[in-house]
SEPA-597098 format. One record per residue (C-alpha): residue number from 1; residue in three letters; x, y, z. Coordinates in Angstrom, 1 decimal, m for minus. Layout:
   n res   east  north     up
 NUM ALA      X      Y      Z
...
END
This chain:
   n res   east  north     up
   1 MET   83.9   30.5  118.7
   2 SER   86.0   33.9  116.9
   3 ARG   88.5   35.4  118.9
   4 LYS   91.1   37.9  119.2
   5 THR   94.1   37.5  121.7
   6 LYS   96.1   40.4  123.0
   7 THR   99.5   39.5  122.5
   8 PRO  101.3   40.7  125.7
   9 GLU   98.8   39.3  128.1
  10 ARG   99.3   35.9  126.3
  11 PRO  101.9   33.1  128.4
  12 ARG  105.1   33.7  126.8
  13 GLU  106.0   29.6  127.6
  14 ASP  102.9   28.9  124.9
  15 ALA  105.1   27.4  122.2
  16 ASP  102.2   27.9  119.8
  17 GLN  101.1   31.1  117.7
  18 VAL   97.7   31.3  118.6
  19 PRO   94.9   33.2  116.3
  20 ASP   93.3   35.6  116.8
  21 ARG   89.7   34.7  115.5
  22 LEU   88.0   31.1  116.2
  23 THR   84.7   29.6  115.5
  24 LEU   83.8   27.3  117.5
  25 ALA   81.3   24.9  115.7
  26 CYS   79.6   22.5  118.4
  27 LYS   77.1   20.2  118.2
  28 ALA   73.6   21.5  120.0
  29 GLU   72.4   19.8  122.3
  30 ARG   69.0   21.2  121.9
  31 ILE   67.6   23.0  118.9
  32 THR   63.7   22.9  118.4
  33 LEU   62.0   25.3  116.4
  34 GLU   58.2   25.7  117.3
  35 ALA   55.0   28.4  116.3
  36 LEU   54.9   31.7  117.6
  37 ALA   51.3   32.7  118.5
  38 THR   50.5   35.3  116.4
  39 GLU   46.7   37.3  115.2
  40 GLY   44.2   36.5  113.4
  41 ASP   45.3   34.4  110.0
  42 ALA   48.7   35.3  109.7
  43 PRO   50.9   32.8  109.5
  44 ALA   52.8   31.6  113.0
  45 ILE   57.1   32.8  113.2
  46 PRO   58.9   30.0  114.3
  47 ARG   61.2   30.0  117.2
  48 PHE   64.3   27.9  118.3
  49 THR   65.9   27.1  121.3
  50 MET   69.6   25.6  120.9
  51 LEU   72.5   24.7  123.3
  52 ALA   75.3   26.5  121.6
  53 TYR   78.3   25.7  123.6
  54 THR   78.6   22.4  125.9
  55 GLY   81.8   24.1  128.2
  56 GLU   83.8   21.1  127.2
  57 PRO   87.1   21.3  124.5
  58 MET   86.9   21.6  120.8
  59 LEU   88.7   20.6  118.0
  60 VAL   89.3   23.9  116.1
  61 GLU   90.8   24.7  112.4
  62 GLY   93.6   26.6  112.8
  63 TRP   94.3   25.8  116.6
  64 ARG   97.0   23.1  117.3
  65 PHE   95.1   22.2  120.3
  66 PRO   91.8   22.0  122.1
  67 VAL   90.0   25.1  122.6
  68 VAL   88.0   26.2  126.1
  69 VAL   85.7   29.0  126.3
  70 ASP   85.5   30.1  130.0
  71 LEU   82.1   30.9  130.4
  72 GLU   82.4   32.9  133.1
  73 GLY   84.8   35.1  131.4
  74 LEU   82.0   35.3  128.6
  75 SER   80.6   39.0  127.7
  76 ILE   77.2   39.2  125.6
  77 PRO   76.8   43.2  124.8
  78 SER   72.9   42.8  123.9
  79 GLN   69.8   39.7  124.6
  80 ARG   69.6   40.2  120.7
  81 ARG   72.4   38.9  118.9
  82 PRO   71.7   38.2  115.0
  83 VAL   71.7   34.5  113.8
  84 ARG   73.0   33.4  110.3
  85 PHE   73.3   30.6  108.3
  86 GLY   76.9   29.1  107.8
  87 HIS   78.2   32.7  109.6
  88 SER   77.5   34.1  106.4
  89 MET   76.4   38.1  106.6
  90 TYR   74.3   37.4  103.6
  91 ALA   72.5   34.5  104.7
  92 GLY   70.3   35.8  107.9
  93 VAL   68.1   33.7  109.4
  94 GLY   66.8   35.3  112.7
  95 HIS   67.6   36.9  116.0
  96 THR   68.1   36.2  119.5
  97 GLU   65.8   37.4  122.4
  98 ARG   67.2   35.3  125.2
  99 ILE   70.7   34.3  125.9
 100 ALA   72.3   32.6  128.7
 101 VAL   75.0   30.5  130.5
 102 GLU   73.0   27.5  132.7
 103 ALA   75.3   25.1  134.5
 104 GLY   78.3   25.7  132.9
 105 ARG   76.6   25.8  128.9
 106 LEU   75.7   28.7  126.5
 107 ILE   71.9   28.8  125.7
 108 ALA   70.3   30.5  123.0
 109 GLU   66.7   31.6  122.3
 110 GLY   65.1   33.6  119.7
 111 VAL   63.2   34.0  116.5
 112 VAL   63.3   33.5  112.8
 113 SER   62.5   36.7  112.1
 114 ARG   64.2   37.5  108.3
 115 GLU   62.3   36.7  105.3
 116 THR   65.0   34.8  103.3
 117 ALA   66.1   31.7  101.4
 118 ALA   67.9   30.7  104.3
 119 ALA   65.6   31.5  106.8
 120 LYS   62.9   29.2  104.9
 121 GLU   65.7   26.1  104.5
 122 VAL   66.3   26.1  108.1
 123 VAL   62.4   25.9  108.9
 124 ALA   61.6   23.5  106.0
 125 SER   64.7   21.3  106.7
 126 GLY   63.5   21.5  110.2
 127 LYS   60.5   20.2  110.2
 128 ARG   61.8   17.4  108.4
 129 GLY   63.8   16.2  111.5
 130 PHE   67.2   17.5  109.7
 131 PRO   69.3   18.3  113.0
 132 TRP   70.9   21.1  112.6
 133 GLN   74.0   22.1  114.9
 134 ALA   74.8   25.9  116.4
 135 SER   78.1   27.5  115.9
 136 ILE   79.1   31.2  118.0
 137 GLY   81.0   33.5  117.0
 138 ALA   82.6   36.0  119.4
 139 GLN   86.1   37.8  119.6
 140 VAL   88.9   37.3  122.5
 141 ALA   90.4   39.9  124.9
 142 GLN   92.3   37.2  126.2
 143 ALA   93.6   33.4  125.9
 144 GLU   96.1   31.3  128.2
 145 PHE   97.9   28.3  126.8
 146 VAL   97.9   24.9  129.4
 147 ARG  100.6   22.8  128.4
 148 GLY  100.8   19.3  128.8
 149 GLY  100.7   17.7  132.1
 150 LYS   99.3   20.5  133.7
 151 SER   95.6   21.2  134.6
 152 VAL   93.1   23.7  134.8
 153 THR   89.9   23.8  135.5
 154 VAL   86.8   25.3  133.5
 155 ASN   82.8   26.0  133.6
 156 GLY   83.3   23.6  136.3
 157 ARG   85.2   20.5  134.9
 158 THR   89.3   20.1  134.9
 159 PHE   91.0   19.1  131.6
 160 GLU   94.2   18.3  131.6
 161 GLY   96.8   19.9  128.5
 162 PRO   97.8   20.8  126.3
 163 LEU   95.1   23.2  125.4
 164 TYR   93.9   26.9  125.4
 165 VAL   91.6   28.7  127.6
 166 ALA   90.0   31.7  126.0
 167 ARG   89.3   33.7  129.1
 168 ARG   87.9   36.8  128.4
 169 THR   85.5   36.8  125.0
 170 VAL   82.5   39.0  123.7
 171 LEU   80.1   37.1  122.3
 172 GLY   79.1   38.6  118.3
 173 GLU   76.4   36.2  116.3
 174 ILE   75.2   32.5  116.7
 175 SER   74.9   30.6  113.2
 176 PHE   72.9   27.6  111.9
 177 VAL   75.5   24.6  110.9
 178 ASP   75.1   21.7  109.1
 179 LEU   78.2   20.1  110.8
 180 GLY   80.1   21.2  114.3
 181 ALA   82.9   20.1  116.1
 182 ASP   81.6   18.7  119.5
 183 GLY   80.8   14.9  118.9
 184 GLY   80.4   14.4  122.9
 185 THR   76.4   16.1  122.4
 186 ALA   73.5   15.0  120.3
 187 ALA   70.7   17.4  118.2
 188 THR   66.9   17.0  118.0
 189 ILE   65.0   19.1  116.6
 190 ALA   60.9   19.4  116.9
 191 ALA   59.2   21.7  114.2
 192 GLN   55.8   22.3  115.8
 193 GLN   54.1   24.4  113.4
 194 GLN   51.2   24.7  115.0
 195 GLU   48.4   27.5  112.7
 196 ASN   45.3   28.1  113.2
 197 ASP   43.3   24.6  113.3
 198 VAL   40.0   26.2  113.0
 199 MET   40.5   28.0  109.7
 200 ASP   39.6   25.2  107.2
 201 ASP   40.1   25.3  103.2
 202 ASN   36.8   23.5  103.3
 203 THR   35.1   26.6  105.8
 204 GLU   32.8   28.5  103.6
 205 THR   32.1   31.3  107.1
 206 GLN   33.5   31.8  110.1
 207 VAL   31.4   33.1  113.0
 208 THR   32.3   35.8  115.7
 209 GLN   30.9   37.8  118.0
 210 THR   30.4   41.3  117.6
 211 GLU   31.0   44.1  119.6
 212 GLU   26.8   44.5  120.8
 213 GLY   26.7   40.5  121.1
 214 LYS   25.0   39.6  117.9
 215 PRO   26.3   37.4  115.5
 216 THR   27.5   37.9  112.7
 217 SER   29.5   36.0  109.2
 218 THR   32.6   36.9  107.9
 219 PRO   32.5   36.7  104.1
 220 GLU   33.9   33.9  102.7
 221 PRO   37.4   34.8  100.2
 222 THR   36.1   36.3   96.8
 223 ARG   36.4   33.8   94.0
 224 ALA   37.2   34.9   90.4
 225 GLY   34.0   35.9   88.6
 226 GLN   31.7   37.1   91.7
 227 THR   30.3   40.4   92.0
 228 ASP   30.2   42.5   94.8
 229 GLY   27.2   45.0   96.2
 230 ASN   27.3   47.3   92.8
 231 GLY   27.4   44.3   90.4
 232 LYS   31.3   45.2   90.0
 233 GLU   33.3   41.8   89.3
 234 ALA   35.4   42.0   92.8
 235 ALA   39.0   41.3   93.2
 236 PRO   39.6   37.3   93.8
 237 SER   40.9   37.2   97.5
 238 VAL   42.9   34.6   99.1
 239 ASN   43.1   32.3  102.4
 240 PRO   46.7   33.7  103.9
 241 VAL   46.4   30.1  105.7
 242 THR   46.1   28.4  102.3
 243 GLU   49.1   30.6  101.1
 244 VAL   51.1   29.7  103.7
 245 ARG   50.7   25.5  102.7
 246 ALA   51.4   26.2   98.8
 247 GLN   53.8   28.3   99.4
 248 ALA   55.5   25.5  101.5
 249 LEU   55.0   22.8   99.5
 250 ALA   56.0   24.5   96.3
 251 GLU   59.4   25.4   98.4
 252 SER   59.5   20.9   99.6
 253 LYS   59.0   20.2   95.8
 254 ARG   61.2   22.2   94.8
 255 ILE   64.0   21.0   97.5
 256 ALA   63.0   17.6   96.6
 257 ALA   63.4   18.0   92.7
 258 ILE   66.7   19.7   93.4
 259 ARG   68.2   16.6   95.4
 260 ARG   67.0   14.5   92.7
 261 ILE   68.5   15.8   90.3
 262 CYS   72.3   16.6   92.3
 263 GLY   71.9   13.4   93.7
 264 SER   75.0   12.3   95.4
 265 LYS   77.8   13.4   93.0
 266 PHE   77.1   17.3   93.1
 267 PRO   76.6   18.3   96.5
 268 GLN   77.8   21.9   96.5
 269 ILE   75.9   22.4   93.3
 270 GLU   72.4   21.1   95.7
 271 GLU   73.5   23.4   98.9
 272 GLN   74.1   26.2   96.5
 273 ALA   70.9   25.9   94.8
 274 ILE   68.9   25.2   97.7
 275 ALA   70.1   28.4   99.8
 276 GLU   69.7   30.6   96.4
 277 GLY   66.4   29.6   96.0
 278 TRP   67.1   28.0   92.0
 279 THR   64.6   26.6   90.0
 280 GLU   64.6   23.3   88.1
 281 GLU   66.1   23.9   85.2
 282 LYS   68.9   26.2   86.6
 283 THR   69.7   23.4   88.9
 284 GLU   69.8   21.4   85.7
 285 LEU   71.8   23.7   83.8
 286 GLU   74.4   23.8   86.2
 287 LYS   74.3   20.2   86.4
 288 LEU   75.2   19.6   83.0
 289 ARG   77.8   22.4   83.2
 290 ALA   79.4   20.8   85.5
 291 SER   79.3   17.1   84.4
 292 ARG   80.8   18.8   81.0
 293 PRO   84.2   17.1   80.3
 294 LYS   87.2   19.2   81.0
 295 ALA   89.7   20.3   77.5
 296 PRO   92.4   18.6   78.9
 297 ALA   95.1   21.3   76.7
 298 VAL   92.9   23.4   78.8
 299 HIS   94.8   24.8   82.1
 300 VAL   93.2   26.5   84.9
 301 SER   95.4   28.2   87.4
 302 SER   93.0   28.2   90.6
 303 ASP   93.6   31.0   93.7
 304 ALA   93.8   28.0   96.4
 305 MET   96.7   27.4   97.7
 306 SER   98.1   25.2  100.7
 307 GLY  100.7   25.5  103.1
 308 GLN  102.9   22.3  101.5
 309 VAL  103.2   24.6   98.3
 310 LEU  104.0   27.7  100.2
 311 GLU  107.0   26.0  101.9
 312 ALA  108.6   24.0   99.3
 313 ALA  108.6   27.1   97.1
 314 CYS  110.4   28.8  100.0
 315 MET  113.2   25.8   99.8
 316 LEU  113.3   26.0   96.5
 317 THR  113.8   29.9   96.2
 318 GLY  116.2   29.4   99.3
 319 LYS  118.0   26.7   97.8
 320 VAL  118.1   23.9   99.4
 321 THR  120.1   20.7   98.7
 322 LYS  118.4   17.3   98.6
 323 ILE  114.6   19.0   98.3
 324 GLU  113.0   16.0   96.5
 325 ASP  113.6   14.2   99.6
 326 LEU  111.3   16.6  101.6
 327 TYR  108.3   17.0   99.2
 328 ASP  106.4   15.4   96.4
 329 GLU  106.9   15.2   92.5
 330 LYS  103.1   17.4   92.4
 331 THR  103.8   19.6   95.6
 332 LEU  107.6   21.2   93.8
 333 ASP  105.6   21.2   90.7
 334 ALA  103.1   23.5   91.6
 335 ALA  105.8   25.9   93.7
 336 ALA  107.7   25.7   90.7
 337 ARG  105.1   26.5   88.5
 338 ARG  103.2   29.4   90.4
 339 PHE  106.3   31.1   92.0
 340 ARG  108.8   31.3   88.9
 341 GLY  111.9   32.9   90.3
 342 GLY  111.4   32.2   93.3
 343 ILE  108.6   33.5   96.1
 344 GLY  109.5   36.5   97.9
 345 PHE  108.6   37.7  101.5
 346 GLN  106.0   39.8  101.1
 347 GLU  104.3   37.3   98.6
 348 LEU  104.3   34.7  101.2
 349 LEU  102.6   36.8  103.9
 350 LEU  100.0   38.1  101.5
 351 GLU   98.9   34.1   99.8
 352 ALA   98.5   32.7  103.6
 353 ALA   97.0   36.2  104.7
 354 ARG   94.3   36.1  102.0
 355 ALA   94.0   32.1  102.6
 356 ASN   93.0   33.6  105.7
 357 GLY   90.3   36.2  104.6
 358 TYR   92.6   39.0  103.7
 359 THR   90.7   40.8  100.7
 360 GLY   93.9   42.9   99.3
 361 TRP   96.3   42.7   96.7
 362 ASN   99.1   44.7   97.9
 363 PHE  101.4   45.0  100.9
 364 ARG  100.1   48.5  101.9
 365 ASP   98.8   47.3  105.1
 366 SER  101.7   45.8  106.4
 367 ARG   99.9   45.3  109.4
 368 GLU   96.6   44.0  108.8
 369 VAL   98.7   41.2  106.3
 370 LEU  101.0   39.9  109.2
 371 ARG   97.5   39.9  111.4
 372 CYS   95.6   38.3  108.9
 373 ALA   98.7   35.6  107.8
 374 PHE   99.0   34.8  111.6
 375 GLY   95.3   33.9  112.3
 376 GLN   94.3   36.9  114.2
 377 SER   91.7   38.3  111.8
 378 LEU   90.5   34.8  110.5
 379 GLN   86.6   34.8  109.2
 380 ALA   84.2   32.1  109.2
 381 GLY   84.2   30.2  106.4
 382 PHE   88.2   30.9  105.4
 383 SER   90.7   28.0  105.1
 384 THR   93.5   28.5  107.0
 385 ILE   97.2   28.6  106.2
 386 ASP   99.5   28.6  109.4
 387 ILE  101.6   30.5  108.3
 388 GLY  104.1   30.3  112.0
 389 GLY  103.9   26.6  111.0
 390 ILE  105.8   27.5  107.6
 391 LEU  107.9   29.3  108.7
 392 SER  109.2   27.3  111.6
 393 ASN  109.2   24.2  109.4
 394 VAL  111.5   26.4  106.4
 395 ALA  112.9   27.8  109.2
 396 ASN  114.0   24.5  110.8
 397 LYS  115.5   23.2  107.6
 398 PHE  118.1   26.0  107.8
 399 LEU  118.1   26.0  111.5
 400 LEU  119.7   22.8  111.5
 401 GLU  122.2   23.7  108.5
 402 GLY  123.5   26.5  111.0
 403 PHE  123.8   23.6  114.0
 404 PHE  125.4   21.6  111.9
 405 SER  128.4   23.7  110.8
 406 VAL  130.0   24.3  113.6
 407 GLU  132.3   21.7  115.3
 408 ARG  130.4   18.2  116.9
 409 THR  133.4   16.0  118.3
 410 TRP  131.6   16.6  121.3
 411 ARG  129.5   14.1  120.1
 412 ASN  131.9   10.7  118.8
 413 ILE  133.3   11.0  122.5
 414 THR  130.1   11.5  124.6
 415 ALA  127.1    8.7  126.0
 416 VAL  124.0   10.6  125.2
 417 ARG  121.0    9.9  127.5
 418 ASN  117.4   10.8  127.2
 419 VAL  115.4   12.5  129.8
 420 SER  111.8   13.6  130.6
 421 ASP  112.2   16.6  132.9
 422 PHE  114.4   18.6  134.5
 423 LYS  115.3   16.9  137.3
 424 THR  118.5   15.8  138.6
 425 VAL  119.1   12.2  137.0
 426 THR  121.4    9.4  138.9
 427 SER  123.2    6.2  137.6
 428 TYR  125.3    3.7  139.0
 429 ARG  128.7    3.6  137.5
 430 LEU  129.3    0.4  135.3
 431 VAL  132.2   m0.9  137.1
 432 GLY  131.8   m2.6  140.7
 433 LYS  131.0   m6.0  141.7
 434 ASP  128.6   m7.4  138.8
 435 GLN  130.6  m10.6  138.4
 436 TYR  128.5  m13.9  137.9
 437 GLU  128.5  m16.0  141.2
 438 LYS  128.4  m19.8  140.5
 439 VAL  125.2  m21.6  140.9
 440 ALA  124.9  m24.1  143.8
 441 PRO  123.5  m27.8  143.5
 442 GLY  119.7  m26.4  143.8
 443 GLY  119.5  m23.6  141.5
 444 GLU  119.2  m20.6  143.8
 445 LEU  121.1  m17.6  142.4
 446 LYS  122.5  m14.7  144.9
 447 HIS  121.8  m11.4  144.6
 448 GLY  124.0   m8.7  143.1
 449 THR  124.2   m5.0  144.0
 450 LEU  124.6   m1.8  142.2
 451 GLY  127.2   m0.5  143.9
 452 GLU  127.9    2.9  145.9
 453 GLN  129.2    4.8  143.1
 454 SER  127.5    6.5  141.0
 455 TYR  127.2    9.7  138.7
 456 THR  124.3   12.6  138.1
 457 ASN  123.3   14.6  135.5
 458 LYS  120.9   17.3  134.6
 459 ALA  119.3   19.0  131.6
 460 GLU  118.9   22.6  131.6
 461 THR  117.2   25.3  128.7
 462 TYR  119.4   27.5  126.1
 463 GLY  117.5   29.7  124.4
 464 LEU  117.7   32.9  122.2
 465 ILE  115.2   35.4  120.6
 466 LEU  115.6   37.1  116.4
 467 SER  113.5   39.1  115.1
 468 ILE  113.0   39.8  110.7
 469 ASP  112.1   43.2  111.1
 470 ARG  109.7   45.8  109.3
 471 ARG  112.7   46.6  107.3
 472 ASP  113.3   43.4  106.0
 473 ILE  109.3   42.5  105.5
 474 ILE  109.6   45.6  103.2
 475 ASN  112.8   45.3  101.4
 476 ASP  110.9   41.7  100.2
 477 ASP  113.9   39.8  102.0
 478 LEU  112.9   36.1  102.1
 479 GLY  116.8   35.5  102.7
 480 ALA  115.5   36.9  106.8
 481 ILE  113.8   33.7  107.0
 482 THR  117.4   31.7  105.5
 483 THR  119.5   33.8  108.0
 484 VAL  117.9   34.3  110.8
 485 PRO  117.2   30.7  111.4
 486 ARG  121.1   29.7  110.6
 487 LYS  121.8   32.3  113.4
 488 LEU  119.8   30.3  115.3
 489 GLY  121.1   27.1  115.1
 490 ARG  124.7   27.8  114.8
 491 GLY  124.0   29.8  118.2
 492 SER  122.6   26.3  119.6
 493 GLY  125.9   24.6  118.2
 494 LEU  127.7   26.8  119.5
 495 LYS  126.3   27.0  123.1
 496 ILE  126.5   23.3  123.7
 497 ASN  130.3   23.2  122.5
 498 ASP  130.8   25.7  125.0
 499 VAL  128.9   24.1  127.9
 500 PHE  130.6   20.1  127.0
 501 TRP  134.1   21.3  126.2
 502 SER  133.9   23.8  129.9
 503 ILE  133.1   20.5  131.7
 504 PHE  135.1   18.3  129.9
 505 MET  138.4   20.8  130.2
 506 ASN  138.0   21.8  133.8
 507 ASN  139.5   17.8  135.0
 508 ALA  142.0   18.7  137.3
 509 ALA  140.3   16.5  140.0
 510 PHE  139.3   14.1  137.5
 511 PHE  142.0   12.9  135.4
 512 SER  144.7   12.5  138.3
 513 ALA  147.3   10.3  139.8
 514 GLY  145.0    9.4  142.6
 515 ASN  142.4    7.9  139.9
 516 ASN  145.4    6.4  138.1
 517 ASN  144.3    8.3  134.7
 518 TYR  147.1   11.4  134.4
 519 LEU  150.2   10.7  132.7
 520 THR  153.1   13.6  133.1
 521 GLY  157.1   13.8  131.8
 522 ALA  158.4   13.8  128.5
 523 ASP  157.6   10.3  127.8
 524 THR  153.8   11.1  127.7
 525 ALA  154.4   13.4  124.0
 526 LEU  152.1   11.8  121.8
 527 GLY  153.8    9.3  119.7
 528 ILE  154.9    6.0  119.4
 529 ASP  156.2    5.3  123.0
 530 GLY  153.3    8.3  124.5
 531 LEU  151.0    6.3  123.1
 532 THR  152.2    2.7  124.5
 533 LYS  152.4    4.2  127.7
 534 ALA  149.2    5.5  127.8
 535 GLU  147.3    2.2  126.5
 536 VAL  149.2    0.5  128.9
 537 ALA  147.8    2.3  132.1
 538 PHE  144.4    2.8  130.3
 539 LEU  144.6   m1.3  130.0
 540 ASN  146.0   m1.5  134.1
 541 GLN  142.4    0.0  135.3
 542 VAL  141.2   m1.9  137.9
 543 ASP  137.4   m2.0  139.3
 544 PRO  136.7   m1.9  143.1
 545 ASP  137.7   m4.9  143.9
 546 GLY  140.8   m4.7  142.3
 547 LYS  139.8   m6.7  139.0
 548 PRO  140.6   m5.4  135.8
 549 ILE  137.7   m3.4  134.4
 550 GLY  137.7   m5.3  130.3
 551 ILE  137.5   m2.4  128.4
 552 MET  139.5   m1.4  125.4
 553 PRO  140.5    2.0  124.5
 554 ALA  139.3    3.0  121.1
 555 VAL  140.0    7.0  120.6
 556 ILE  142.6    9.4  120.6
 557 LEU  141.7   13.1  121.2
 558 VAL  144.2   15.8  120.3
 559 PRO  144.2   19.6  120.1
 560 THR  145.0   21.3  116.8
 561 ALA  148.7   21.2  117.1
 562 LEU  148.7   17.7  117.2
 563 SER  146.3   16.4  114.7
 564 ALA  149.1   15.6  111.8
 565 MET  151.1   13.2  114.6
 566 GLY  147.4   11.2  115.3
 567 THR  147.1   10.8  111.6
 568 MET  150.1    9.4  111.4
 569 LEU  149.9    6.8  115.0
 570 PHE  146.0    5.7  112.7
 571 LYS  146.9    5.6  109.2
 572 SER  150.9    4.6  108.7
 573 VAL  152.2    1.2  108.8
 574 GLU  155.5    2.8  109.8
 575 ILE  157.5    5.7  110.6
 576 ARG  160.7    6.9  109.9
 577 ASP  163.1    8.9  112.4
 578 THR  166.1   10.3  110.6
 579 THR  166.9   11.9  113.2
 580 ALA  170.2    9.9  113.9
 581 SER  172.0    7.3  111.8
 582 THR  171.3    4.3  114.0
 583 LYS  167.5    4.4  113.4
 584 TYR  165.6    3.0  110.6
 585 PRO  162.3    2.8  109.6
 586 ILE  160.4    0.8  112.2
 587 ALA  156.5   m0.8  112.6
 588 ASN  153.4    1.5  114.3
 589 PRO  152.0   m1.1  116.2
 590 HIS  149.2    1.6  117.2
 591 ALA  148.2    1.4  113.0
 592 GLY  144.5    1.1  112.9
 593 LYS  144.1    1.2  116.8
 594 PHE  142.7    3.9  117.8
 595 ARG  140.2    6.6  115.5
 596 VAL  141.9   10.3  116.2
 597 GLU  139.2   12.7  117.5
 598 VAL  140.5   16.6  117.0
 599 SER  139.1   19.7  118.8
 600 ARG  140.0   23.2  118.3
 601 TYR  138.6   24.0  121.8
 602 LEU  141.6   21.7  123.8
 603 SER  143.6   24.3  123.2
 604 ASN  141.9   27.5  123.0
 605 ALA  143.1   30.1  126.2
 606 GLN  139.2   31.1  126.9
 607 TYR  138.9   27.4  128.8
 608 THR  140.5   26.4  132.0
 609 GLY  142.4   23.3  131.4
 610 ASN  144.1   24.2  127.7
 611 SER  146.0   22.9  125.9
 612 GLU  148.8   22.5  122.7
 613 LYS  150.2   19.7  124.0
 614 ALA  147.9   17.2  126.6
 615 TRP  146.2   14.8  124.4
 616 TYR  143.6   11.8  125.5
 617 LEU  143.5    7.9  125.2
 618 LEU  139.2    6.9  125.5
 619 ALA  136.7    4.1  125.8
 620 ASP  134.0    4.4  123.7
 621 PRO  131.3    6.4  124.8
 622 THR  128.5    3.6  124.4
 623 ASP  131.3    0.9  126.8
 624 LEU  132.4    2.8  129.4
 625 PRO  131.8    7.4  128.8
 626 VAL  133.8   10.0  130.8
 627 THR  131.5   12.1  129.7
 628 GLU  127.5   12.3  129.0
 629 VAL  125.2   14.6  127.4
 630 ALA  121.8   14.8  128.4
 631 PHE  118.5   15.5  126.2
 632 LEU  115.3   16.2  127.4
 633 ASN  113.2   14.1  125.8
 634 GLY  115.7   13.0  123.0
 635 GLN  115.9   16.6  121.4
 636 GLU  119.6   16.2  120.1
 637 SER  119.0   19.1  118.0
 638 PRO  117.0   22.7  118.9
 639 THR  113.5   24.0  118.7
 640 ILE  112.9   27.0  116.1
 641 GLU  109.7   28.6  116.7
 642 THR  108.0   31.7  114.9
 643 ALA  105.5   34.2  115.8
 644 ASP  104.2   37.7  115.3
 645 ALA  106.3   40.1  117.2
 646 ASP  104.8   42.0  120.5
 647 PHE  102.9   45.5  119.6
 648 ALA  106.0   47.2  120.0
 649 VAL  108.0   45.6  117.9
 650 LEU  106.7   45.4  114.1
 651 GLY  107.7   41.8  112.2
 652 ILE  108.0   38.9  113.8
 653 GLN  110.4   36.9  116.1
 654 MET  112.0   33.8  116.2
 655 ARG  112.8   31.7  119.3
 656 GLY  115.4   29.3  119.1
 657 TYR  115.8   26.9  122.4
 658 HIS  117.6   24.1  123.4
 659 ASP  117.0   21.5  126.5
 660 PHE  120.8   19.6  127.6
 661 GLY  123.2   19.1  130.5
 662 VAL  126.9   17.9  130.6
 663 ASN  128.8   16.5  133.3
 664 LEU  131.8   14.2  133.7
 665 GLN  130.9   10.4  134.4
 666 GLU  133.7    7.8  134.9
 667 PRO  137.3    8.9  135.0
 668 ARG  138.3    4.7  134.3
 669 GLY  136.9    5.7  130.9
 670 GLY  139.6    7.6  129.7
 671 VAL  143.8    8.6  130.7
 672 LYS  145.1   12.3  130.0
 673 SER  148.9   12.3  129.0
 674 LYS  149.9   16.0  129.6
 675 GLY  152.8   15.6  126.6
 676 GLU  155.4   17.0  128.6
 677 ALA  156.9   17.3  131.9
END
């Protein structure tokens, strides 16, 4: 079914661009062809009855999730709707006479009223038992997206998300198709061509009754060579029933000959030959043409375009490094040959729009180009390119560049946790009564406890929307889809830094004398003596039972002012102090012992607890973390999505969002040195 979604009514939490038009090609539960009684000897007109839609979810091309059409919201403009073959306006079959919603299903009845090759094919194939299916097209005025984990009741049944629900639709046309999308139904055809059995080819005269009640005879059809009452040769007449039968026989022989000629190797020629009424000679000629070997020196460029090629062209134009790791050689070669010198933004949108049915060759009607590019004017029969998906994939590469361009020291000093929702999660601390007990004779093990000490965390959502406006599109600026994603990625990286360091540095109650993890005094300045004092304090940490925790320090975290000293302590074998003649080279006992992490946030005046002299000695976060970052579903990088802008905005919108949470965890996992008295 085709549909047109009003963007303002679309739920904003919908993560996918909804096409504006859809075609539901569904197997009919019942498509029956039967004869319509007529007067005299005229041939019977076939009727049809079909189940056009079952009310179940359908996997439809161009839609990322199944689609359910709410039949309560289906508007039927009239009972007489056109019936076509394969949604082609040039292949009419007939019209409907009755359309109704019954028991949560869409039923259609009508007449094969067109005199076309398509109509003949439908009737002839139906008589031979071909399982025709139905496909309906309509416009959609309102739709909603049901997320995963949610449910919705439509057409008297309950469905689980993720899926789309087309709430308000207007029926357009119905088509006969040979393959549908609803695999849960069956199709049957009963072609009952009930002709006037009283008329027979061998009948010489048919006796009828006149108004006076006297029998009279109907003359037999005139044959060539016979004369009329005046002695003149009469024009030959033809029995209508015989003529219909002869035409049907000739059509059957033609179709059989076409299928014999094409075999299984030329299905497209067979389909076109049957639909357009080709003769055997023409079919044979087209088969020979298609069978000719292609000259190796001739290269014919195709207008067909795939989303992968368009993506690769954007990456080549944006000069992404190591692009060969993203696409295969064939795709890169096609992109380089098709778009020599790079692809422009308008060219990208035009390629997608034309693949989705746009017939123009320029960007003059920019609004219509955008509608077609995003699938909002999609017509049946067109191969779709998801421009929203292409832009999202391209933008995602540049989003990650922006995300990883900012400081990521936080990632090296924190534990990472995967959460499945936004609820508060609780974890028990790793220090406590967890020692093994001696097993008594008999092998009975004693029960341990998790202890009462625990810590919590919770993921939150952070996001931002940026737009590529009409000026960028008209200016043909492909850089817009590289600059905007980089900004979104950088914004996400800055936000996670802001949240992390705001929590980490506001630690007066966490690093305290009461927790035995806070050192003050002139001898706490970063150096051999200060680091030795911090190491001793760390190693003297005990569990609730007063026993050593058994964790070793691994990381020195310093502000930018102490970066050089931290590096010296890690790399230098000895450190010379020449402030007095009595001091000579001494060995550095901490060389190679603790890796150094530097953060510019530690001394930034915008954050509570900032200092140019304070530094930290921390355990490896995989052993005993002082902080933990929780990511929803383990997604550590932000997500970017692209869509056509709302009606009030001329352009394209990109939204980036990131789900994470930060919290302090185990005080025994680190020691803070004030670095001064």
